[in-house]
C-alpha angles and dihedrals in degrees: 000000000000092000090050090050092052091050090051093048091052091060082085102092095211093052092043091054094052092044090052092052091051092049091049091050090056135216121320115235102186142178134178128225140183104228093195140003091223129090132180091219133050106210119194109245096014106155091219093066098029088058092044093237092147088078087080102082120211118255112257098201117098089201092056091048091052089049089054090053092052092047092053091049089051089053089056097250111161101169132049130187107205118204137145142113097335112322092195085075088068106052097153091055091046089055091052092050091047090060092061111027145037098259134206113183117199110206138168088231097233092112126052122247105209122218097231106110090352100071096123103041126105116238117205111195105200109210148137144199131289093295090053098045098044106027108024093039092046092227101129094167100031124081099207091172092063090046090054092048089052093046094052105030110154092355108150091197091065133091120178109221101205111206110218120210116212096235099030109064103129094096098053096096098043092046091047089051090055094047093048092046087051089064099252134115122245136222131167138239131189122234119229115202099237092153089058095230090149125192114071091357093061110114088201088076085076132236101253094117092045091051092049089055092045090053090053089052090052088053092047097044108022093161098044104039109078104188132127111232087201092058091047090051092048092051090050097049094033090214138103118194091333095313113117122227114256149112095301093060101033112116095195096081123117101254097213100036111124091233090060101052094105091040091056090050100042107023132075111304122240132166105286103240111097122107130170107213125202118225092267087064088216098082131050132203132226095259142350095278101043147291100273102035116136106231088218087071095044116110095157110164099209095043087056091049088053091050092053097040090049090054100066094132092055089054094057093082092095139006091247093051089050090047091054089050094047096047091047092050091049092051090051091050088053092049093052097043097247084119116034103253095190090060096043106042088103088071094060098087090055090044093053091047089061097054116103116172133176106198138174105204124207096248125152104266096021120243137178118246132180122212114203110164120195109167090173088077101026111047095136143101113275 
């Protein structure tokens, strides 16, 4: 029945074309690693320091690092997400990784990442608005956002991942304008209040207002904003077909970590490949964001992508469910370089036009909202 449904859905030429590109690109077999325990910033609420992950010191031996690369290749890994610490502090090691893997480098943007030897990587500059760059980053006299714009002006490898804060959404449009005008594409993250500052920083306020503004940015810049409305909705409502987000469904858990033995037996099944490596590259942690993180505070964008992408069968119940899954998967493949985003951005307006999402967001008080994007009629500034 499900196979027959898929065959019927792919009678749609547009969906069939996207599905074919994904199949041709192949399956992702990913891991995550901290390239260094050091960072040139100390951002308030950064999970890396909140979780104490900087206690795992990076390996100093080039030979050990090369051995790690060979071991990952032998495991079949074809994609690495490189975080830290600040990976731009380790350019030589980035160049070695780029020779062997699809590479996404998550950086704070305050240091340049040159093209030499890194021409084909994806650079994800994780950033936010004024409250993020001055208050959360603890840089009262330093405009790191402007530094990042200068470092990556016109760089087609670079996406700015703007971190929205539940109670601080007024700057989303102006910041997006600057990032687009800088010649980069834009996606969005969601800030979880790990530092327990409360008030406007509290993610439990919900992200309804942020998502409304993100949707307007999609309408305004349908070829430069690369963000799945379905993922944003899923993060907000923390639910997928009646199943709540949590540890038992998260795909970004180290499959062979001792703390995950029961999870791997009892939780949702995924291909057993993913590992989250600490900077020593000898030890792993429970999941991508730490060993003690409460899943109730997790709004990790890529973990949610993995949850949705790994739930294809559940999305076969209707053509629209399958469409939401397919478009989301395609956007993720663009973001990670498995599909050449620079050659396929022209498809985004048609992709956004196909999304239809009924979502109950976790606002306070809760409210029902309907997202029905149609950028064909609404490509304008709001």
